[in-house]
MIVEX-926957 format. One record per residue: x, y, z of N, C-alpha, C in turn. Coordinates in steps of 0.001 Angstrom, whole numbers, plus 524288, in hexadecimal, padded with zeros to 5 digits. Atoms other than C-alpha are relative to their C-alpha. Layout:
XYZXYZXYZ ...
//
This chain:
802C8802317FB9EEDA416B52AC0D2B7FC2D80423801E7 804117FC687FE33ECDDB6BB1AC126F7FF467FF4A805DB 800FC8000D7FA64ECC816BEA9C20B77FB0B8032C80101 8048F7FCC67FEB0EC0736C42EC277D8017D805C980024 7FECA7FA638004FEBF636D2ECC2649801C3802508052F 7FE4B7FE177FAE2EC1B96D49AC34E58056C7FE0F80183 7FA948018F7FF15ECF6B6CEDBC3392803788043C7FDB0 7FC887FBC7801B4EDA3A6D8E8C327E8052E7FDBC7FE1A 7FB41801F380287EE5FA6D694C2997804A98037980149 7FB297FD2F7FED3EF3B96DA70C2DF6804657FD877FCCB 7FB8680218802E7EFE866D8A6C23D4804D6800198037A 7FBA08008E7FC5FF0B066D42FC2A6E8055D800B97FD90 7FAD2800358027CF15F96D4D2C20708037A8049F80148 7FCA67FB837FEBAF1A9E6E292C235D7FE258028980510 8013C7FD6F7FB04F1B4A6E9ADC30447FC4E804927FF28 8034B7FB7A80111F15206F5C5C2A347FA557FE5E7FF15 8054E801E4800FFF09566EE1AC25367FD797FDFF80502 802188020D7FB15F07A96E71FC323F7FE2B804768037A 801437FBC37FC67F08066F392C3A197FB9C803717FDF6 8043E7FCE48023DEFF4B6FB24C30B97FAC67FD3380093 804CF803077FF99EF54C6F03EC30CF7FE157FFB8805AB 80171800147FA79EF5856EEFDC3FA97FDF180556801A3 801D57FABD7FEB9EF4396FDC7C40D77FA87801057FDF5 805377FF5180243EE8726FDCDC37C07FBF17FCE880317 80397803307FCF0EE23B6F2CAC3F7B7FED78028D80540 800C17FD6D7FAEFEE44A6F9DFC4C667FC88804D17FF62 8034E7FB64800E3EDE797066CC46D67FA517FE5F7FF30 8054D801E080113ED2AA6FEBCC420A7FD6C7FDE8804F5 80247802587FB48ED0AC6F730C4EC87FF0E8040380454 8008B7FC147FBE8ED2457035BC57407FD8E805107FDFB 802907FB5380220ECABC70CF1C4E9E7FBE8801E8803DF 803BC7FDAE7FC63EC33F7162AC576F801177FEDE805BC 7FE98801377FA8FEC9FA71122C63C08050C802EA80136 7FB6E7FCC07FEE6ED30171BDFC6856801DE7FF90805A5 7FEAC800207FA71ED324718B4C76D6802A17FAE9801A7 7FD78804F77FEC6EDA9670BC5C760F8058C7FFAC7FDC6 7FAD2800218026CEE8A170F46C725F803607FB65801CE 7FCD58045D7FE18EEEB6704A9C7AF77FE397FAF27FD5D 8021D8049F80286EE5BA6FA17C75978015E7FFEF7FA35 7FEA57FF9380595EE81E6FEFBC67C3805BF7FE967FF1C 7FA62801108007EEF6E96FE97C69A38012A7FA3B800F6 7FF3C805927FEECEF6426F0E9C6F987FE277FCA77FB65 8020C802ED8047CEEDDB6EC00C644D803B3800707FB60 7FC637FF3D8045DEF73E6F1DEC5A6E805037FCDA800D0 7FB488030A7FEE0F031A6EBBCC611B7FEFD7FA287FF5B 80154805858007EEFC416DE90C61D07FF7C7FE6B7FA42 800A38013B80593EF8886DF02C536380538800317FD1A 7FAD77FFC980271F062B6E337C4F478032D7FB2E8016C 7FD42804B37FE4CF0BB36D80FC57567FE0A7FB237FD31 8023C80480802BFF02606CE42C511B801AF7FFFD7FA47 7FE5D7FFA58057EF05BF6D32FC4371805C57FE9E7FF6A 7FA6D801428003FF145E6D27EC461D800E17FA2A800FC 7FF808059B7FEF3F12F46C4C3C4BE07FE5D7FCDD7FB38 801AB8029F804CFF0B7B6C0ACC3FA6804258004B7FBCC 7FBCB7FF4E803CCF16346C63AC370D804A57FC848015B 7FB95803327FE42F20A66BF61C3F347FF177FA2C7FF0E 801558057280112F197E6B288C3CD87FF917FEE97FA24 8003A800B6805A8F1A6C6B473C2E157FAE9801C47FD9D 8050C7FE39801EEF0D146BAAEC2CC38007A804597FC00 8003E7FBD2803E2F09B66C32CC21307FB3A80371800D4 804A17FCE87FEC7EFC4B6C792C25B77FD577FDAB804CA 802C3801837FB44EF4A86C723C327B7FA7F802387FFA7 8056B7FE447FFBBEE5E96C7CFC337C7FE337FF7E8059F 8022B800207FAC0EDF1C6CB16C40447FA1E800967FFA6 805B17FFE58001AED0BA6C88AC42B87FDE4803F2803E1 802F87FC8D7FC9BEC7ED6D302C48287FA347FEB67FF90 8055E801E380042EBBA56CAE5C46277FD9E8000A80573 802DB8004B7FB1BEB1586CBA3C50BB7FAFF7FCF87FF1D 8050A802A780009EA59C6C325C53C17FD538015E8051E 802F97FE547FB5EE9B676C88FC5D208035B8036480398 7FCBA7FC747FCF9EA53D6D2DDC616A804E67FD9280247 7FB60802AE7FDF3EAFAE6C8BDC64AA804137FFAB7FBB5 7FBEF8005B80409EBC8F6CA09C5D44801A27FA597FF18 7FE45805408017DEC0606BDADC55E6805A7800657FE34 7FA737FF3F80113ECF186BEBCC56B78022F7FB987FCAE 7FD65803CB80360ED6CB6B80BC4C038042D802D97FCEA 7FBFC7FDC680361EE2AB6BA12C4387801637FC0E7FBCD 7FDF78033980442EE8766B4EBC36FA80547802327FE7F 7FAC47FE8C801C3EF6FF6B559C340E8011C7FCF07FB07 7FEA280273804FAEFA946B2A5C25E8805F0800527FF81 7FA468004A8003FF08AD6AE17C24A2801B07FCFA7FB32 7FD8B803048042FF118C6A940C19E48046A7FCDB80270 7FBE4803787FE25F19C769D86C1D7D803657FECE7FB48 7FC87800A98047EF25A269CDEC149C801DC7FA5F7FF8B 7FF1680591800B9F24AE68E3DC13757FAED7FDB47FDF1 804B38024280248F1B5468666C0B697FE997FAEB802C8 80242804C57FDD7F12CB67C39C11F17FB607FE9C7FC91 805188015180212F0899674AEC0AE27FCBA7FE97804C9 8035D800BF7FB74EFCFB671DFC13978017F7FB248031A 7FE85804C17FD30F01B766427C16EE80503800C180324 7FB427FEBF7FD08F0F3B66930C1AEE7FE9C802F4804FB 8018B7FCD77FB7CF08E267322C23D97FD3B7FCAC8040F 802D3803607FC58EFFE066901C29CA803CD7FC7E802F6 7FC1F8035A7FD72F0B5065FE6C2C938033B80321803F0 7FCCD7FCC37FC89F134966B07C328F7FCFB801B8804DB 803287FDFE7FBB5F07F066F53C3B387FD647FBC08033B 8029C8045A7FD4EF036C661E1C3FA0801098003B805D8 7FF847FFF97FA55F00D26615BC4E2D7FFE3805638026F 8000B7FAA17FE12EFFE767028C4F697FAAB8027B7FF17 8054A7FE15800D2EF13367233C4F997FD3A7FC997FC06 8030C802CC803EAEE6BF66DB3C4625801FE801937FA9E 7FDA87FEDA80515EED9566CDBC38ED7FD377FCC47FBE1 802C2802D580425EE69C6695DC2C4B800E7802AC7FAC2 7FFE07FD878052DEE74E66B82C1DB17FABB802837FEF2 804D27FD5C801ABEDD5567505C1832800B18019D7FA55 7FFE47FDD780543ED9D4679D0C0AC37FD528054C80030 802397FAC280046ED7D168871C095C7FE07800CA7FA6F 8028F800048051FECE8868B26BFDFD80347801FF7FB6C 7FD3E7FDB98047AED743693D2BF58A805D17FED47FFD7 7FA56800C77FFEAEE4F968FE3BF9BA801967FA54800A8 7FEC88058A7FFCFEE4156813ABFBB1801787FE0580560 7FE9B802BF7FB2CEEA6467888C05D28033B8035C803AE 7FD297FD3E7FBE4EEF5667DF8C12A47FFD87FC93804DB 800378029B7FAEEEF1DF67987C207A7FD8A803CF803DB 8029F7FCCC7FC16EE9C067E74C2BE68011F7FDAA8055C 7FF07801BF7FAA0EED5167DD2C3A487FCCF80373803B0 802D47FD367FBE0EE49068183C45B4802627FE4B80530 7FDBF801257FAE4EEA4D6828EC53437FE698043B803D8 800D97FC067FC01EE8BF689CFC6008805318010D802AB 7FB117FE6C7FD92EF37169135C66DB7FEF38047B803C0 800317FBA07FC4FEF4CD699FEC729380457803B87FE63 7FBFF7FC8A80221EFBDF6A52EC6BD0801BD8040F80400 7FDE07FBE27FCA0F043F6AF75C722A7FC5E804B98000A 803927FB8D80058EFAD26B9E2C6D497FB2D7FF1F8035F 804998013F7FCCBEEF506B2F5C73C18013680090805CC 7FE747FF8F7FA7FEF6886B1F8C8098800B5805BA8018B 7FF087FA817FEDFEFAA66C036C7FC97FAE0803088009B 8050A7FD5D7FFB7EEC826C468C7D867FC7E7FDD38044B 802FC802367FBAFEE7DF6BBFEC88D67FB8B7FC787FE4D 8042480372801E2EDF6F6B30BC807A800277FACD802E5 80050805177FD65EDAB76A6B6C87297FF9B7FB8D7FC1D 800B8803F880403ED97169F89C7A36804F17FF267FCC9 7FBF480118803E2EE2DF698E9C70F87FE5F8025D7FACF 801287FE4780552EE3E069E57C63467FF0C7FB397FCA0 800D7803F9803FEEDE5D69604C5860802C6801F57FB20 7FCD07FE7B8047BEE7CC69647C4CE57FEFF7FC257FB94 800B480330804ADEE4EE6915CC3F33803E2801F67FBF1 7FC007FE9A803D6EF01669123C35607FF077FCFC7FAF2 8003F802658052BEEF9B68E6BC26D88055C800927FD88 7FB0E7FFF5802C9EFBCC68ADAC1F307FEB07FEF57FA47 801B88003F80570EF97268D95C10C6804BC800967FC6E 7FB8E7FF838038FF040068A98C069E7FEF18042B7FBD4 8007F7FC1180423F064469617BFD798008A7FD457FAB9 80023802DF804F0F03DF69262BEF46805017FFF37FCD7 7FB847FFD98038DF107B696A1BE8A48051A801868028A 7FAF37FEF67FD80F1B1D69837BF2B1800A77FC5C804A3 7FED58037D7FBA6F215369178BFE377FE708026D80530 802057FDB37FB39F18E8697FCC08767FAF07FD5480192 804FB801BF7FDECF0D8A6944DC11057FD7A804AA8029C 802ED7FBE47FD6BF033669DFBC15117FDB47FDB0804F7 801FC801DA7FAFBEFFBC69C7FC235A7FC00803E8801FD 804287FCCB7FDC7EF2DA6A1C3C287B7FF5D7FE45805A7 800718014B7FA74EF2906A247C375E7FB948032F8025E 804827FD997FD7AEE5436A542C3D378005B7FEEC805D6 7FFCE800BC7FA5CEE4116A729C4BD77FB76802DB8028C 804127FD6D7FCE5ED9426AA31C55858007C7FE5A805B2 8000C801697FA78ED8EE6AACEC64627FA817FE86801D5 80584800D87FEBFECA396A820C63E67FED47FA248007A 80080805A57FF6AECB1F69A03C68A47FA557FE2180069 80564801F17FF9DEBC97698EBC6C3F7FD257FFB47FABE 802778002F8052DEB8E369B9FC5E02803FD7FE9A7FBC4 7FBBA8014B80399EC515695FDC57C27FE167FD387FB18 801C7802E18049CEBDC268CAEC4EC17FD838039C7FBFB 802657FC3E803A0EB5C7697D2C48E48042D803757FD81 7FBCA7FCD08022FEC20A6A00DC4746803267FCE57FC00 7FD218034C803AEEC8F66949EC40A67FCF47FF7E7FAE6 8032480011804CAEBD9F693B8C3702800E0804FF7FCD9 7FEDC7FB16802A5EBFED6A215C33E08056E7FFD17FD8B 7FAB08006180214ECE8F69F99C3238800247FC927FB1F 800288037C80481ECBC76943CC290A7FD8B802BD7FB4C 802907FD2E8044AEC2AD69CD3C2104803AA804107FD9C 7FC497FC1D80201ECCF26A792C1FE5804487FD507FCD6 7FBE8802D3802D6ED79569DDAC1C087FDF47FE007FAC3 8025A801F0804D6ECE4D6987AC11CA7FF918040B7FBBB 800427FBE1803FAECE546A5A8C0AD880556801377FD97 7FAC17FEFD80205EDD126A55AC084E800467FED77FA28 7FF2E8008A805A1EE05D6A744BF9E98057E801D57FEC1 7FAEE7FE28801DEEED536A8B5BF2CB7FF10803DE7FBA8 8003A7FC528045BEEF816B40FBE9B980576800B37FDCE 7FB017FEF48027AEFA356B73CBE01B8011F805C68008E 7FE677FA807FF90F017E6C3ADBE31680184801FF7FAA8 7FEBE7FDBA80514F03336CCDDBD7BA805CA801057FF5F 7FA607FF2E80068F11726CF5EBDAFF802C97FAF38013C 7FCEE804AF7FF20F1A086C39BBD97A7FD117FAF07FF3F 8030A804AD800F8F0EE26BA1ABD7237FFA27FC3C80495 7FFFE8036B7FB6DF10526B47BBE4D67FA6F7FF8F80224 80523800B67FDB2F044A6AEB0BEB2A8004B800C4805D3 800517FF497FA63EFFFD6B202BF8D47FA5D7FF7B801B5 805648007B7FE20EF4046B163C018B7FCD5804977FE16 803937FBE4801B5EE87B6B917BFC9C7FCE6801CA804B7 802CF7FDF57FB82EE3066C1F2C072A7FBF8803E37FE27 
//
């Protein structure tokens, strides 16, 4: 899967990888800023908390957007999770009916999937004092050779430009490809 270059990737499977990745991100974001130790520590704690929450939700990788337009940050995230249950797109659509806008989609390289768009006032948004609901777009993609479903969960608190952000999410999801791993021959998402 291809994300914009201003999106930062945090692997979630091991605590060491999570913490090393968060530490690298903090060093990069605070490079040359030595007079903000409290802000730096708060940002690091918040990112560690987000990474741990993603892991607790079955996530394998978390992407965070640091895109800007005209100096305004375009906040967004993508949590990639493995659901240890196979859904074909119609099963997922039936299970999600009535919980937002649910529809079948075809992703160019991986085929049929289910897509759900919804809004939610998340705990994180409330904690940060946001006045907007988060726009969440989820894709449920059956894995080709096992009983798993790949779940892509995009989220943005940018409600005023939600439609444009959703177009970006759709474009990113459209780049998903499967690859064969060299060890064990198992297929997984291609990143």
